[in-house]
C-alpha positions in Angstrom: 159.2 137.5 33.6 162.1 136.2 36.2 160.4 138.6 38.6 156.8 137.9 38.0 157.7 134.0 38.1 159.6 134.9 41.7 156.7 136.1 43.5 154.3 133.9 42.4 155.9 131.1 43.7 157.6 132.4 46.6 153.9 133.6 47.4 152.4 130.3 46.6 155.4 128.5 48.7 154.6 130.9 51.9 150.5 130.1 51.3 151.0 126.7 51.5 154.0 126.3 54.6 151.5 128.4 56.4 149.1 125.4 56.8 150.9 122.8 57.9 152.6 125.1 59.8 149.4 126.4 61.8 148.0 123.3 61.7 150.9 121.7 63.3 150.3 124.6 66.3 146.9 124.4 66.7 146.4 120.2 66.5 147.0 119.8 70.1 144.5 122.3 71.4 141.6 120.6 69.4 142.2 116.9 70.2 144.4 115.7 67.3 141.9 114.9 65.1 141.5 114.3 61.5 138.6 117.3 61.3 141.3 119.9 62.8 142.8 119.5 59.6 140.5 119.6 57.1 139.0 122.4 58.9 142.0 123.9 58.0 142.2 123.1 55.0 138.7 124.6 54.4 139.9 128.1 56.0 142.4 128.3 53.3 140.3 127.3 50.3 137.8 129.8 51.3 140.5 133.0 51.6 141.6 131.5 48.4 138.3 132.3 47.0 138.0 135.9 48.3 141.4 136.7 47.1 140.5 135.7 43.6 137.3 137.4 44.0 139.3 140.3 45.0 141.9 140.2 42.2 139.2 139.9 39.4 137.3 142.8 41.3 140.2 145.0 40.9 141.3 144.2 38.1 138.0 144.2 36.4 136.8 148.1 38.0 140.5 149.7 38.3 143.5 151.1 36.8 146.6 149.8 36.7 147.7 152.8 39.3 144.6 152.0 41.5 145.3 148.2 41.7 149.1 148.8 43.2 147.8 150.8 45.5 144.7 148.6 46.9 147.7 145.8 46.7 150.2 148.4 48.8 147.6 148.9 51.5 146.8 145.4 51.8 150.5 144.2 52.1 151.1 146.8 54.8 147.9 145.6 56.7 148.9 142.1 56.6 152.1 142.9 57.7 150.3 144.1 61.1 150.1 140.6 62.1 153.2 139.7 61.5 155.1 137.2 62.8 152.3 135.2 62.9 151.4 132.2 65.7 148.2 132.3 67.6 148.9 133.0 71.6 147.6 129.6 73.5 146.4 132.3 76.3 144.1 133.9 74.1 142.9 131.0 72.1 142.8 127.6 73.7 139.4 126.3 73.9 137.9 126.2 77.4 134.9 124.4 75.8 134.9 122.0 72.9 131.1 122.6 71.8 132.0 124.3 68.3 135.4 123.7 67.5 135.2 123.8 63.9 134.1 127.2 64.5 136.7 128.3 66.8 139.4 127.0 64.5 137.9 129.1 61.6 138.3 132.3 64.1 141.5 131.1 65.4 142.6 131.2 62.0 141.0 134.1 60.6 142.3 136.3 63.5 145.8 135.2 63.3 146.4 134.1 59.5 143.6 135.8 57.5 145.0 138.8 56.1 148.2 137.7 55.2 147.0 134.6 53.6 144.5 136.5 51.8 147.2 139.0 50.6 149.0 135.9 49.8 145.9 134.2 47.9 145.6 137.6 45.6 148.5 136.9 43.8 148.4 134.4 41.5 145.5 135.8 39.4 146.7 139.9 40.0 150.1 138.8 38.8 149.1 137.2 36.1 146.8 140.0 34.7 149.7 142.1 35.0 152.1 139.8 33.4 149.1 139.6 30.5 149.8 143.6 30.6 153.4 143.2 30.5 154.0 140.4 27.6 151.1 140.2 25.5 152.6 137.7 23.6 153.1 135.2 26.2 150.8 133.1 28.0 149.6 133.6 31.6 148.7 129.9 32.3 152.3 128.7 32.6 152.1 131.3 35.6 149.6 129.3 37.2 151.8 125.8 36.9 154.2 127.8 38.3 152.7 128.9 41.5 151.6 125.1 42.1 155.3 124.2 42.0 155.8 126.7 44.9 152.7 125.4 46.4 154.3 121.6 46.0 157.8 122.4 47.3 156.3 124.5 50.2 154.8 121.3 50.9 157.3 118.5 50.4 159.9 120.6 52.5 157.6 121.2 55.8 158.2 117.5 56.6 161.9 117.1 55.3 163.7 120.3 56.2 161.4 122.3 58.1 159.3 120.5 60.6 162.4 118.3 61.6 165.2 120.9 62.3 163.2 124.1 63.4 161.2 124.9 66.6 157.5 126.2 65.6 158.7 129.7 67.0 161.5 129.6 64.7 159.3 128.7 61.5 156.7 131.4 62.1 159.8 133.7 62.5 161.4 132.6 59.4 158.2 132.9 57.4 157.0 136.3 58.3 160.6 137.6 57.2 160.0 135.7 54.2 156.1 137.4 53.8 158.2 140.7 53.6 160.7 140.0 50.9 157.3 138.5 49.0 155.7 142.2 49.7 158.5 143.9 48.2 158.8 142.0 45.3 155.0 142.3 44.4 155.5 145.8 44.9 158.3 145.7 41.6 155.9 143.8 39.6 152.7 146.1 40.1 155.7 149.0 39.2 156.7 147.0 36.1 153.1 146.1 34.9 151.9 149.7 35.3 154.9 151.3 33.4 154.0 148.3 30.4 150.6 149.0 30.3 150.4 152.8 30.7 153.2 152.4 27.6 150.6 150.0 26.0 147.4 152.2 26.3 149.1 155.7 25.4 146.8 157.0 22.2 149.0 157.4 19.2 149.7 161.1 17.9 147.7 162.1 21.3 144.2 162.2 18.9 142.2 159.6 20.5 141.1 159.1 24.4 143.4 156.8 26.1 142.1 153.8 27.4 140.5 151.8 30.3 142.9 149.9 31.6 140.4 146.7 31.0 140.0 148.0 27.5 144.1 148.1 26.9 144.1 144.3 28.9 141.1 142.9 26.2 143.2 144.8 23.2 147.0 143.2 24.5 144.9 139.6 24.8 143.3 140.2 21.6 146.9 141.1 19.9 148.4 138.3 21.7 146.3 135.4 22.0 147.3 132.6 24.3 148.6 129.8 22.4 147.4 127.1 25.1 143.7 128.3 25.1 141.3 129.1 22.0 140.2 132.7 21.7 136.6 131.9 23.1 134.1 133.8 25.8 133.0 131.3 28.5 129.2 131.1 28.7 127.4 130.4 31.8 126.9 127.1 31.3 130.9 126.6 31.0 131.4 128.7 34.3 129.0 126.3 35.5 131.2 123.3 35.1 134.4 124.7 35.8 133.1 125.0 39.3 131.9 121.5 39.4 135.2 119.9 38.1 137.3 121.9 40.7 134.5 121.2 43.5 135.0 117.2 42.5 138.6 117.5 42.9 138.5 119.3 46.3 136.0 116.7 47.7 137.9 113.9 46.8 141.0 115.6 48.0 139.5 116.3 51.8 137.6 113.2 51.8 141.1 111.1 51.0 142.8 112.9 53.6 140.2 112.6 55.7 139.9 109.0 55.9 143.7 108.0 55.7 144.1 110.2 58.8 141.2 108.8 60.5 143.1 105.1 60.0 146.9 106.3 60.8 147.6 109.4 62.4 146.9 113.1 61.8 150.3 114.1 60.8 152.0 116.7 58.5 153.0 113.9 55.9 149.7 112.1 56.0 148.2 116.2 55.4 150.7 116.7 52.5 150.7 113.5 50.9 146.9 113.9 49.4 147.5 118.0 49.1 150.9 117.2 46.8 148.9 114.8 44.8 146.4 117.5 44.4 148.8 119.9 43.6 150.8 117.8 41.0 147.8 117.5 38.9 147.4 121.1 38.4 150.9 121.0 37.5 151.0 118.9 34.9 147.1 120.0 33.7 148.4 124.1 33.3 152.3 123.9 32.2 151.6 122.1 29.3 148.4 121.2 27.7 149.8 118.6 25.7 151.0 116.9 29.2 147.4 115.9 29.7 145.5 113.1 27.6 142.1 111.5 28.1 144.2 108.4 26.3 146.0 107.5 29.5 144.3 109.8 32.0 140.5 108.0 31.9 142.1 104.3 31.6 144.1 105.3 34.8 140.3 106.2 36.5 139.0 103.0 35.4 142.0 101.4 36.9 142.0 103.0 39.9 138.3 102.8 41.2 137.7 99.1 41.4 141.1 98.8 43.5 140.3 101.3 46.2 136.8 99.9 46.2 138.4 96.4 47.1 140.8 98.1 49.5 137.9 100.2 51.2 135.8 96.6 51.3 139.1 95.0 53.0 139.0 97.6 55.7 140.7 96.8 58.4 142.8 94.2 57.2 144.1 96.1 54.5 147.9 96.9 55.4 148.9 100.5 55.5 150.5 100.6 52.3 147.7 99.4 50.1 145.7 101.5 51.8 148.5 104.5 51.2 148.9 103.4 47.8 145.1 102.9 46.9 143.6 105.8 48.3 146.9 108.2 46.7 146.2 106.3 43.4 142.2 106.9 43.2 143.0 110.5 43.8 145.5 111.3 41.4 143.2 109.6 38.7 140.3 112.1 40.1 142.4 115.0 40.2 144.2 114.6 36.8 140.6 113.8 34.7 138.8 116.6 36.5 141.6 119.0 36.2 142.5 118.4 32.8 139.0 118.8 31.7 139.6 122.2 33.5 142.1 123.2 31.0 140.5 121.7 28.1 137.5 124.7 29.0 139.6 127.4 29.9 138.7 130.7 28.4 140.5 133.8 26.7 143.0 135.4 28.8 140.7 138.4 29.2 138.3 136.5 31.6 141.9 134.8 33.4 140.6 136.0 37.0 136.8 134.6 36.0 138.5 131.2 35.4 140.3 130.9 38.8 137.4 132.7 40.5 135.4 129.9 39.3 138.1 127.1 40.4 138.2 128.9 43.9 134.2 128.5 44.2 134.5 125.3 43.4 137.2 124.5 45.9 135.4 126.3 48.7 132.4 124.0 48.1 134.3 120.8 47.9 135.4 121.7 51.0 132.6 122.6 52.8 130.7 119.9 51.7 133.4 117.4 53.2 134.8 119.8 56.1 130.8 121.0 57.2 128.1 119.9 55.4 128.9 116.2 55.7 129.7 115.8 59.4 126.1 117.1 59.8 124.4 115.2 57.2 126.2 112.2 57.0 126.3 109.5 60.1 129.2 107.5 57.8 132.1 109.1 55.9 129.8 108.5 52.5 131.7 111.9 51.2 134.7 110.0 49.9 131.8 107.9 47.8 130.1 111.0 46.9 133.4 112.8 45.6 134.1 109.4 43.8 131.1 108.9 41.9 131.4 112.7 41.2 134.4 112.8 39.3 133.1 109.9 37.8 130.2 111.1 36.5 131.9 114.5 35.2 134.8 112.8 33.2 132.2 110.2 31.5 129.9 113.7 30.6 133.6 115.5 29.3 134.1 112.9 26.8 130.5 112.1 25.7 130.4 115.8 25.3 133.2 116.4 23.1 133.2 112.3 22.3 137.5 112.7 21.0 137.2 109.0 19.3 135.2 110.8 16.3 138.8 112.7 15.3 139.5 109.1 14.4 136.9 107.3 13.6 134.2 109.9 11.4 131.2 109.1 10.2 128.5 106.5 11.2 131.2 104.0 13.0 131.8 107.4 15.1 128.1 107.4 15.8 128.4 103.2 17.0 131.5 104.3 18.9 129.8 106.9 20.7 126.9 104.6 21.5 129.0 102.2 22.7 131.0 104.3 25.0 128.1 105.9 26.5 126.9 102.8 27.1 129.7 101.2 28.7 130.2 104.4 31.1 126.6 104.5 32.3 127.1 100.5 33.2 130.4 101.2 35.1 128.6 104.2 37.1 125.7 102.0 37.9 127.9 99.5 39.0 130.0 101.8 41.0 126.6 102.8 42.8 125.3 99.7 43.3 129.2 98.9 44.8 129.2 101.9 47.0 125.5 101.9 48.0 126.2 98.0 49.1 129.1 99.0 51.2 126.8 101.3 53.0 124.0 99.5 53.6 126.5 96.7 54.8 127.8 99.5 57.8 124.2 99.4 59.0 123.9 96.1 59.6 123.7 95.0 63.5 123.6 98.8 64.2 121.4 100.2 66.6 122.8 103.5 67.3 125.7 105.7 65.1 126.4 109.1 65.9 128.7 111.5 63.8 130.6 114.7 65.3 133.7 116.5 64.8 136.0 114.1 66.4 134.6 110.9 63.9 131.9 108.1 63.7 131.0 106.3 66.3 128.9 103.0 65.6 127.2 100.8 68.6 126.9 97.5 67.5 124.6 94.4 68.6 125.1 90.8 67.9 124.9 87.5 69.2 127.7 85.1 70.2 128.3 81.9 70.6 125.5 80.6 68.3 123.2 82.8 70.2 123.7 82.2 73.7 123.7 85.8 74.1 124.1 89.5 72.9 127.3 91.3 73.1 127.5 95.5 72.5 130.5 96.9 71.0 131.4 100.5 70.3 133.3 101.2 66.9 135.5 104.1 66.5 136.4 104.5 62.4 137.3 100.7 62.0 138.5 99.7 65.3 136.5 98.7 68.5 137.1 100.7 71.3 135.4 98.0 73.5 132.4 95.6 73.7 130.1 94.2 76.8 128.6 91.1 77.4 124.8 91.6 78.3 124.1 88.6 80.1 124.1 89.8 84.1 126.4 87.2 85.1 129.0 88.6 82.5 128.2 92.3 82.1 130.7 93.4 84.4 133.9 91.7 82.7 136.8 93.3 81.5 136.5 92.6 77.9 138.6 93.3 75.0 142.4 95.3 75.6 141.6 95.5 79.4 141.7 91.5 80.6 143.0 90.7 83.8 146.7 90.0 82.3 146.8 93.1 80.5 148.7 96.0 81.5 145.6 98.0 82.9 144.2 94.9 84.1 147.4 94.1 86.3 147.9 97.8 87.5 144.4 97.3 89.0 144.6 94.3 90.6 148.4 94.4 91.9 149.1 97.6 92.4 150.6 97.4 96.1 147.6 99.5 98.2 145.2 96.6 97.2 147.4 93.9 99.2 147.6 96.5 102.2 146.3 95.1 105.8 144.2 97.6 106.2 141.1 98.2 104.3 140.8 102.0 103.9 144.4 102.2 102.4 143.0 99.3 99.1 141.8 102.4 97.6 142.8 103.4 94.0 142.6 106.9 92.6 142.9 106.1 88.9 142.9 108.2 85.9 142.2 107.3 82.7 142.6 109.3 79.2 139.5 107.8 76.5 136.7 107.0 78.0 135.2 104.0 75.5 133.0 102.4 76.6 134.0 102.7 80.3 135.2 99.0 80.4 138.2 100.3 82.7 135.6 100.9 85.4 134.8 97.3 85.6 137.9 96.8 87.9 136.7 100.0 90.2 136.2 99.0 93.8 134.3 100.6 96.7 136.3 103.3 98.2 138.3 104.1 94.6 137.7 106.9 92.6 137.7 106.8 89.0 138.0 110.3 86.7 138.3 109.9 82.9 139.0 112.6 80.5 137.4 112.4 77.1 136.8 114.9 74.4 133.9 114.0 72.6 130.6 114.1 74.1 129.2 111.6 72.6 131.5 108.9 73.7 130.1 110.0 77.2 126.4 109.5 76.1 126.7 106.4 74.0 128.7 105.1 77.3 126.0 106.2 79.6 123.1 105.0 77.3 123.8 101.4 75.9 126.7 100.4 78.3 126.3 99.6 82.0 129.8 99.8 83.4 129.9 103.2 84.5 126.2 102.4 86.7 127.8 99.2 87.8 131.1 100.8 89.0 130.5 100.2 93.0 132.9 103.4 92.5 132.5 107.2 92.3 133.0 108.0 88.4 133.2 111.4 86.7 134.0 112.1 83.2 135.5 115.5 82.5 134.9 116.7 78.9 137.7 118.3 76.7 141.3 117.4 75.8 142.5 115.5 78.5 146.2 117.4 78.0 144.1 120.9 78.5 142.2 119.5 81.3 145.2 118.1 83.1 147.4 121.6 82.2 144.8 123.7 83.8 144.1 121.6 86.9 147.9 121.5 87.6 147.2 125.6 87.4 144.4 125.8 89.5 146.7 123.7 92.3 145.1 120.7 92.0 147.0 118.0 91.3 145.2 114.6 91.0 147.6 112.5 92.9 146.9 109.4 90.6 147.7 105.6 92.0 147.3 104.6 88.2 147.0 106.8 85.1 146.0 105.4 81.7 146.6 106.8 78.1 144.0 105.3 75.8 142.6 108.2 73.8 142.8 106.5 70.2 140.2 107.2 66.9 140.4 104.0 65.1 143.9 104.0 64.8 144.6 107.4 64.8 146.8 108.4 67.1 146.6 111.9 69.3 150.4 112.9 69.0 150.6 115.7 71.0 149.3 112.8 74.3 152.5 111.4 73.7 155.4 114.2 73.6 157.5 114.9 76.5 156.2 117.8 77.8 152.7 116.2 78.1 154.3 113.2 79.8 155.7 115.9 82.2 152.1 116.6 82.8 151.0 113.1 83.3 154.2 112.9 85.8 153.1 115.7 88.1 149.6 114.2 88.3 150.8 110.5 89.4 152.1 109.8 93.6 155.3 109.0 93.8 154.4 105.4 93.6 151.9 105.7 91.0 152.0 104.0 87.4 151.5 105.6 84.4 150.2 103.3 81.7 150.4 103.8 78.1 148.4 101.5 75.7 150.4 101.1 72.7 148.9 98.6 70.5 148.2 99.7 67.0 148.4 98.6 63.1 150.4 100.7 61.6 153.0 102.5 64.1 155.0 100.6 66.1 155.2 102.8 69.3 157.7 101.2 71.4 160.1 103.5 70.8 158.2 106.6 71.9 157.8 105.0 75.4 161.1 104.4 75.6 161.9 108.2 74.8 159.1 108.8 77.7 161.3 106.7 80.0 163.9 108.2 79.4 162.4 111.9 79.4 161.3 110.9 83.0 164.2 108.9 84.9 161.8 105.9 85.4 161.8 102.1 85.1 159.4 101.2 82.2 157.9 97.4 81.6 156.6 96.1 78.4 153.2 93.4 79.4 151.9 92.0 75.9 149.1 90.1 76.4 147.4 87.5 74.3 143.8 87.1 73.3 141.0 84.9 75.2 137.9 84.8 73.0 136.3 82.8 75.6 136.7 85.9 77.9 136.0 88.4 75.0 140.0 89.5 75.7 142.0 90.8 73.0 145.6 91.0 72.7 146.7 94.2 74.0 150.4 96.0 74.3 150.7 98.3 77.5 153.8 100.2 78.2 153.9 100.5 82.2 156.2 103.6 83.8 157.2 104.4 87.4 159.3 104.3 90.2 157.2 101.9 92.2 159.9 98.7 92.6 157.5 97.1 94.8 154.7 96.5 91.6 157.7 95.8 89.6 158.5 93.0 91.5 155.5 91.7 92.0 155.4 88.0 90.4 152.2 88.6 88.4 154.0 91.7 86.9 157.4 89.6 86.8 155.3 86.2 85.1 153.6 88.6 82.6 156.1 91.4 81.2 158.1 91.0 77.9 161.7 89.7 80.2 163.7 90.9 76.8 162.3 93.8 76.6 163.4 97.2 75.7 166.3 94.7 73.9 165.3 93.1 70.4 167.2 90.5 68.9 169.5 90.9 72.4 170.3 94.6 70.5 168.8 97.3 72.9 165.8 99.0 71.1 166.5 102.8 69.8 164.5 105.4 71.4 162.6 108.5 70.8 161.6 111.5 71.8 158.7 113.2 70.8 158.3 117.0 71.5 155.8 119.6 71.4 157.9 121.3 68.5 158.9 118.1 66.5 157.0 114.4 66.4 157.7 112.5 63.1 156.2 109.1 62.0 158.3 108.8 59.9 160.6 106.0 62.3 157.4 104.5 63.7 155.5 103.5 60.3 155.5 100.0 59.9 154.4 99.5 55.9 153.3 95.9 56.0 154.5 95.4 52.9 153.4 92.2 51.1 152.7 91.3 47.6 150.3 90.4 46.2 147.3 92.1 47.9 144.6 89.7 49.5 142.1 91.5 47.3 143.9 91.0 44.0 143.0 87.2 43.1 139.3 88.9 43.4 140.1 92.0 41.6 141.4 89.1 38.8 138.2 87.1 39.4 139.4 84.1 41.1 139.0 83.0 44.8 
C-alpha cells in the first residue's frame, strides 16, 4: 500500500503547491486583485474535472496494460513543460479588456498538462489500488490525497515562500514532478501484475475477463467497509454534484470576501482552501468522524454569527471577519462533504463518484468566478452559496430522518414534522435577512457596476440636514472619495486629500510653487489610482496630471458622475492598465515621466496590491521622478500597518522620509489619512508647513526606532504588518444574544 499512498500524497502536494506558486507569479501582471486568485482556482477546478473524466474513461474502456501506457504518454507529455514558469515577455498583458480569459489561457499554456497529469492520479490510483488490494477500502487514499493537498497549502506561506525565490520554487517543483512520474509508473506496474493474476482463468478453461469485469468481481468480493454495496442512480449523481458545487461556491465566495477586504496574499488564499480540504479529510478518512449531531448545530450557530459580522461591515475587526467567515465555511463544507460520504457508492462506481464531485466543484467555481461578476452587481454569490448549503443540509436531513432511529413510530413522525417546520422557518428567516442586506446596498445608489476588479458604487446623499448633496464612490466597503455637488464646494479636495494631508502639502508647498518665475511654478504630477479624481482639485493652470488606473469603469464613473477631471484647469490624462506595467513600458520606450510628485494610492476596498509596494517597483517609481521629486505613499488601512514597509522602501532608495498623519474635519469633508513622503528634496522637508504637520517622532515609537520591512517581488509576507485588532466581546455579540 505504501507506494500508492506515497504517490497519491505527492501528486496532491504538487497539485496544490503549484496553485499559490503560479498565482503569486502572475498576480502582479493582472492588478493584484482578488479575482486573479479566484480565476486561478477555477482553472485548477476545471483541470481536476478533466483529470477525473480522463480517469473514469480509461478505467472503464481500457485494459490495465493500456491504462499504464496511456499514463506513461501523459507523463512524458507533461514533462515537456518543465520547468514551469510563464515568460513575462510573452504573457504580461498589453491590454486589460479580458483579464480572466487571458489568465486561463496563460495557465493552460504553462501548467495545464502537468496539472492535468497530477489531477488524474487520485481516482486512477484508487482504481489500481482496488485491483491490487481488493479487500481494502480505497476511500482512505482520497483522504490521504487531501492531507497531501493540505500539507502543500500550509507549507507554502510558512516554509516555501519566505525562504525560496520564485525561480527556485519552480525548479524544485519540477524535480518533484519527475519523482512523482517515476512513482506512478511503479504503481501502474504493480496494479497490472495484480490485475492479470486476478483475471487469469482457472485451469485455462474459460476466457479471460476484461479489466472492468475483473475490477467489478474484485470489488464485489472485497466490498468496502465504509460504503454500502449499492449502485447510485441519476438522482444520487445529481445530489453529489449539487453538494460539491455548494461547497466549492462557498469556498470561492469566502476567499473573495476575505481578499477583497484585506489583501490578496497567499495566506488569505490558503486559509479558506485549507479549511475546505480539512473537511474532506475528516469526512473521507473515517465515516464515524462525521456526525450530523454536531455538524448541523455548528451550522445553526455559524450562520447567524456571519450574518451579524457581514452586517457590521467595516466596523468589524479583522479577526472577527476571518473567524466568522472561516467558521461558516467549515460548517457549510463539513455538512456538504459529510452528506457526500453518506451517499458514496460501491467501489465499482469510484471514478464516477469523483467525476461528479469534480463536476460540482467546477460548476461552483464557474458560478463564483465567471457567472457572478457577469450577472450580479454585488457580492451576492456569498449569500446564494450560504443559502444553498443550508437548503441541501436540510434536504438531506429530511430525506434520511436520522432521528427516527432513536424515536420510532408516531413520535418519530411528529419529530419529523417539527424539525421540517423549524428548518423551513430558519431558511425563510435567513433568506429574508440576506434579502434585506442586498436591499440595503441599493439605498441611495445611482450607479453600480461590477467587473473583474471588483464592485463600484456611486451614491448620492444629503448632508447638513438637506442643505446640499454629495456623491461618493465606494469600492467594496470603503469610500474612495466623494464630491460636494454645490457649485461653491465642488472643487474642494475632500476625503483623504485635504490641504494638510501628505498629498495636499506636496501639491501646495512644493518648492516650485514658490518660484518667482510664473512659468516655473507648474508641477508634473503622477497619481496611481484614480478614484473620483479628487486629487485633480489641486491642479493649476500649467500643471500636468497623469493618472494610472487598471479599471476602465473607474474612469467611466469619474468622468460621468464627478466633475473633478472636467473642472481641473490643468490637462489630465488617464492611462488604463496596471500602473506598474505601464510605468515599466514607459521606461522601456525611453519615456521617463519626470514627475515632480508621484502619489501611490491604488487600493481596492482595504485590500492592497502588494506588487505596487515592493523594492523593485519603488525603483521604477524613483526613475520616473525628477531628482528633487516627491514619492507619496498612502498607507491608511484598517487592518495593515504599512509603516514598516514604507521604511523599508526608504532604506532601499536611500532617501529621506516623513510621516504626515492628518486629522478629519467634518466641516470640510476631510477624513483622517496617513501619508509617507519619500524624497531627497531638503527644501521641501524644511518648509514650515511640512515641519508643522509631520510626525516629529517618526520613525520612532515609544522612543525606539520602528523596524523596517522590505517587500520584494519574490517575497512579501503580510504576517508582520497585520493588525488583528483583537477585542472582546465583539460589538455585535449583545445583539446576537438578544440584548441592545
